[in-house]
N, C-alpha and C positions, 0 to 999 in steps of 0.2 A: 908746408902742406896745404893742399887745395881741396875743398869739398864743394861739389856742384850738386844742387838739387835739380832733378830732371822732371819727374812726374810721379804722382801717387807716393809709393814708398821707395822709389828708385833714386838713389844717389850714387855719385861717383867720387871716390876718394883717391887723390893723387899724392903720393909721398915723394921723397927725394929720388926714388928709383923705380917705383912700380905704381900701377893704377889698378884699382879694383872697382868693378861695377856691381852694385847691390840691387837685387830684386827687380830686374828689368821686366815690367809688364806693359806690353803695348798691343797685344792681340785683343780686338774688340769683341764684345758679346759673350764674355765668359759667364759662368753660372747660368747656362741654358738661355743665353741671349739677354740677360737682365743687367749686366754691368758693362759700362762703357767709360772710357777716359774722357774727361772734360777739363780744359779744351783739348781737342784732338791736335796732336803734333806729329811731325816726322822725327822720330827719335834719333835718326842719324844726322839731323841738324845739330844735335846737342851732345851726343855720346862720342867721346874720344876713344880710340882703340884701347881696350883694357888688356892688362896682363892676366888678370884673374876675374872671375865672376863669383859672387856670393849669393846663394839662395837660402833665405832664412827658414822657410817652411813650405809645405806642399800646397797651400791655397793658391788658386790660379791667378790671383792678383799679385803674387810674389814669384811663383814658379810658372813660367810661360814658355813651354817647350817650343812652340811655333816660332816665337821671336828669337829664342836662343839659336835655332837653326839658321834664321835669317842673319843673325849676328856673325855666325861662323862663316856663312857664305861671303860676307863682306870682309871680315878681318882674319878668317882662318880659325881653327879650333883653339879654344882657351880652356885652362883648367877651371872647373866649376866646383867650388867648395861648398859643402853642406854640413849641417850638424851631424855629430856622430851618435845618433840614437841607437839604443840596443835593438829596438824593432824599427828599422829604418824604411818606412814606406816610401819616403821621397826617393831614396836610392833605388828601390825596386821600380818606382814609376819612371825614373830616368832611364833605366835599362829598357823598359817597354817602349819608351819614346825615342830610343836610339841615341841616348846621351850618356856619356860617362861622367858620373858625379862622384866626387871624392869626399867621403866623410872625414872631417877634420876637427881636431881640437886645437892644435898649435901648428903653425907653419911659419918658417923664416925664409925670407927672400931678400938677400942683400941687407940693406939697412932696415927693412920693414919686417914686422912680425904681425901675424894674424892669430887671434884667439877667438874661438867659437864656443860659446857655452849655451847648451840647451836649457830652456826654462822648465825644470822638472817640478811639477806641482803634485805629483803622486797620482796622476790621472792617466787613463789609457788614451785620452784625447790630447795629451801633451804633444805639441808639434812645433812650437816656436823656439827661436834661438836669438842670441845677441852676438854681435861682432865687435871686437876691439881691434883697432888698427894702431900700431905704434911705430913711429919712425925714430930710431935711436940716433940718427945723424942730426935731425931737426929737434929731437926731444919733444915731439908733439904726439898727442893721443886723441883718438876719436872713438866714441862708443855709439854704435847703431843698435837701437833696441827694437826696431820694427814694430810688431804687434804684441810684444810681450806684456803680459799682465804683471803688475807689481807683486813680487814674491820675495820676501825677506831673505831666504837662503840664496836665491839666485843673485840678487843685487849685492849681497855680501861677498859672494864668490867673485863676481865681476870686480868689486872694489879691491879685493885681495890681489887680483891680477894687476890692476892699475897701480897698486902700491909698490909693486916690485920694481917699477922703472919710472915712476912719475910722481911729482909732488902735487899733482892735481889733474883733473880731466880738462882737456882743452875744448872739446866740442861734444855735446850730447845731441844726437839725432833721435827723435822719438815721436811717435804718433800721438795725437790728441783727439782723434775722431774714432768712430767705431762703425764703419760701414757694414751693414748686415741686412737681413730681411726683417729685423725687429726694429720698431713696432709696426711698420707700415703694412705688413702682411698678416698681422694678428688682430687688427681692429678695423672695423668698417668705417671709412672716412665719412659716410653719410649718417650712420646711426650711432657711431661712437666717436664722433669728431673730438669732443673735449677730452676724452680718455686718451685718444691717440696723441693729441698735442701734449698732454701731461706726460705721457710715457716718453715721447720724443725729447722733451726738455730734460727729463730725468736722465735719459741715456746720454744726452749731450753733456750734462754736468758730470756724469761718471767719467767721461773721457777727459774732461778738464781736471778732475780730481786725480785720476791715474797719472796724468802728465805731471801734475804738481808734486805727487809723491816721488816720482823719479827725479825731478829737478831739485827738490829739497834734499834728497839723499845724496846725489852725486855732486851738487854744487859746482857745476862746470863753469868754465870761464865764458863759454859761448854756447848758444842753443840753436838748434835747427828743428823746429816743430813741423810736422807734416801730417 
């Protein structure tokens, strides 16, 4: 099994028989012109033709309809797998964007199985999900947690899936940062500089703590922080 980090939360997982591209975001100036990739790259220098695409949630640094159309122009249409939410705003957004998204919990393709579990924390703002990729020929597993917040019922559900076919997780891919408008748009850099720095450091530590919670729980053989 081969896992390639490309940019932001975009990784590509290649098993013995299929390839899945996760959260490809490459359209610049999302969130009203405020978010840009750094460094800028040509994604087609790094992306191999995928068999499947996985989009974890609706945020524009994960769901990038403009780039998905570019990808299809180059490689042809591919199945786009998304979480199977009861109220699936991502599915509806895809229809509006001219994309066919497939809500999925379990999918088997040859030697490879995909498991998508939404992170249900009992909130109407629940939007994120995690992806497990398992290759029964290679007996290798990958868990991609994207922007998931640590939630005990969620990680237990993921672990129960892994326990069905694996004696341990081979690779954990997980974010340790928290890009957002906080705290830089909440505090004045001139009049509240010390508070701004304090809050920024607190937020950075929260990202590290969340990452450590996941790594401690899953105890994977290898880690891919992004």
